C-alpha positions as CSV (number, residue, x, y, z in Angstrom):
1,M,-27.1,-0.9,22.9
2,S,-28.4,0.4,26.1
3,E,-28.7,4.1,26.3
4,R,-28.6,3.9,30.1
5,D,-25.1,2.5,30.6
6,G,-23.2,3.1,27.4
7,R,-22.7,-0.6,26.7
8,T,-23.4,-2.7,23.6
9,A,-25.8,-5.7,23.6
10,R,-22.9,-7.9,24.4
11,G,-22.1,-5.9,27.5
12,L,-18.9,-4.4,26.1
13,P,-18.2,-0.7,26.5
14,E,-19.4,1.4,23.7
15,R,-16.5,2.6,21.5
16,G,-16.2,6.1,20.0
17,E,-15.9,6.9,16.4
18,L,-12.6,6.4,14.5
19,T,-11.1,9.8,13.6
20,V,-8.0,10.9,11.7
21,R,-5.9,13.9,12.5
22,S,-2.7,15.4,11.1
23,G,0.4,14.6,13.0
24,T,3.7,16.3,13.7
25,V,7.2,15.4,14.7
26,S,5.9,15.5,18.3
27,D,4.0,12.2,17.4
28,A,7.2,10.3,16.6
29,H,7.2,8.4,19.9
30,T,3.6,7.3,19.3
31,V,4.3,6.2,15.7
32,L,7.4,4.3,16.9
33,G,5.2,2.6,19.5
34,L,2.7,1.5,16.8
35,F,5.5,0.0,14.7
36,D,7.1,-1.7,17.7
37,D,3.7,-3.3,18.6
38,A,3.4,-4.5,15.0
39,V,6.9,-6.0,15.1
40,R,6.0,-7.8,18.4
41,W,2.8,-9.1,16.9
42,L,4.4,-10.3,13.7
43,T,7.3,-11.9,15.6
44,A,5.0,-13.7,18.0
45,R,3.3,-15.3,14.9
46,G,6.6,-16.3,13.3
47,Q,6.1,-13.7,10.6
48,T,9.5,-11.9,10.6
49,G,10.0,-11.4,6.9
50,Q,8.2,-8.0,6.7
51,W,10.1,-6.0,9.3
52,G,12.4,-8.4,11.1
53,T,12.5,-8.9,14.8
54,T,14.2,-5.6,15.9
55,L,11.8,-3.0,17.3
56,F,11.8,0.2,15.4
57,S,12.6,2.2,18.6
58,E,15.8,0.1,19.0
59,S,17.1,0.8,15.4
60,P,18.7,4.2,15.0
61,K,18.1,4.1,11.3
62,R,14.3,3.4,11.8
63,V,14.1,6.1,14.5
64,V,15.5,8.7,12.1
65,Q,13.2,7.4,9.3
66,I,10.1,7.8,11.6
67,E,11.2,11.2,12.8
68,Q,11.6,12.4,9.1
69,W,8.2,10.9,8.2
70,C,6.6,12.7,11.2
71,D,8.2,16.0,10.2
72,S,7.2,15.6,6.5
73,G,3.8,17.3,6.8
74,G,2.2,14.0,5.5
75,L,1.6,12.2,8.8
76,Y,-1.9,11.2,9.8
77,L,-3.0,9.4,12.9
78,A,-6.1,7.4,13.4
79,E,-7.6,7.6,16.9
80,R,-10.4,6.1,18.8
81,D,-11.5,7.7,22.0
82,G,-8.4,9.9,21.8
83,E,-6.0,6.9,21.7
84,P,-3.8,6.5,18.6
85,V,-4.6,3.2,16.8
86,G,-2.9,3.7,13.4
87,A,-0.6,6.0,11.4
88,M,0.0,6.8,7.8
89,V,2.6,8.9,5.9
90,L,1.4,10.3,2.6
91,L,3.9,12.1,0.3
92,P,3.8,13.5,-3.2
93,V,6.7,11.3,-4.3
94,A,7.4,7.6,-4.2
95,P,10.4,6.2,-2.3
96,A,13.6,5.9,-4.4
97,Y,13.2,2.1,-4.9
98,V,9.9,2.6,-6.8
99,P,9.8,3.9,-10.4
100,V,8.9,7.5,-10.7
101,S,5.4,8.2,-11.7
102,D,4.7,9.8,-15.1
103,E,1.9,11.8,-13.6
104,P,1.2,13.7,-10.3
105,E,0.3,11.4,-7.5
106,L,0.2,10.9,-3.7
107,Y,2.1,7.9,-2.3
108,V,1.4,6.1,1.0
109,V,5.0,5.5,2.2
110,G,4.0,4.1,5.6
111,L,0.9,2.6,7.1
112,V,0.6,0.8,10.4
113,S,-2.3,0.0,12.7
114,G,-2.5,-1.3,16.2
115,R,-3.5,-4.8,17.1
116,Q,-6.0,-3.9,19.8
117,A,-9.8,-4.2,19.2
118,G,-10.2,-0.4,19.0
119,A,-7.8,-0.3,16.0
120,R,-10.2,-2.3,13.8
121,G,-10.8,-0.4,10.6
122,A,-7.9,2.1,11.2
123,G,-6.0,1.1,8.1
124,R,-9.0,1.5,5.9
125,K,-9.9,4.8,7.5
126,L,-6.4,6.1,6.8
127,L,-6.5,4.9,3.2
128,E,-9.9,6.8,2.9
129,T,-8.1,9.9,4.1
130,A,-5.3,9.3,1.5
131,R,-7.9,9.1,-1.2
132,N,-9.7,12.3,0.0
133,K,-6.3,14.1,0.2
134,A,-5.4,13.0,-3.4
135,V,-8.7,14.1,-4.8
136,A,-8.5,17.4,-3.0
137,A,-5.0,17.9,-4.4
138,G,-6.3,17.3,-7.9
139,V,-4.3,14.1,-8.5
140,S,-5.9,11.0,-9.9
141,R,-3.3,8.4,-8.8
142,L,-2.7,7.0,-5.3
143,R,0.1,4.5,-5.0
144,V,1.4,2.3,-2.2
145,D,3.9,-0.5,-1.8
146,C,4.0,-3.3,0.6
147,W,5.7,-6.6,1.6
148,A,4.7,-9.3,-0.9
149,G,6.1,-12.2,1.0
150,G,4.5,-14.8,3.3
151,D,1.0,-15.7,2.3
152,G,0.4,-12.5,0.4
153,A,-2.2,-11.3,2.9
154,L,-0.9,-7.7,2.9
155,V,-1.2,-7.4,-0.8
156,D,-4.7,-8.9,-0.6
157,F,-5.6,-6.2,2.0
158,Y,-4.7,-3.4,-0.4
159,V,-6.6,-5.1,-3.2
160,S,-9.6,-5.4,-1.0
161,A,-9.3,-1.7,-0.3
162,G,-9.6,-0.8,-4.0
163,F,-5.9,-1.0,-5.2
164,T,-4.7,-2.9,-8.2
165,R,-1.3,-4.6,-8.5
166,L,1.2,-2.8,-10.8
167,H,4.5,-4.6,-10.4
168,G,6.7,-6.5,-8.0
169,F,10.2,-5.5,-6.9
170,E,12.9,-6.6,-4.6
171,V,15.1,-4.6,-2.1
172,G,17.8,-7.1,-1.3
173,D,15.9,-10.3,-0.5
174,W,12.7,-8.3,0.6
175,P,9.9,-8.9,-2.0
176,G,7.6,-5.9,-2.5
177,Q,4.5,-5.1,-4.5
178,V,3.5,-1.7,-5.9
179,L,-0.2,-1.1,-6.1
180,E,-2.3,1.9,-7.3
181,Q,-5.7,3.3,-7.1
182,R,-7.1,5.5,-9.8
183,L,-9.2,8.4,-8.5
184,R,-11.7,10.8,-10.1
185,R,-10.4,14.4,-9.9
186,H,-12.7,17.3,-9.0
187,P,-13.4,19.5,-12.1
């Protein structure tokens, strides 16, 4: 990297560090945009099983869901150079379609990252934040669920991030997978 012009050896502009900040309901438009971009990207690849083809911002039910998530106190945004590149919602309880935990936990109820080059690593950075928040809260269990259809790549992503498969489930004809990560609590 050249110190003189702020460019990498390949001539690309140098990118800033990936950071995570807490979000609020005022970030709902940004989060909707991230989900809309993900739907467009998946649809362009013929992968409509996860979220369908309707943009989140065009579904009143999804808009309300995102606004509630953003107002939950558990929203985190990944940013690079001040631009949002990912979002996560972390709550102390699982969604209703997942069996209740028999121990305290934190649950990743939503995770999305942008498709632009600057978003690379945003999902993992947000999951790192989730782990840190869980440990700081004194819980030793972090769970997440995801779409288990298609080629299973999304489940594989979570496994590569340190989660283990617990059990599958279905919501209508939507196949899901619950995963967990066990954490060491601070004494």
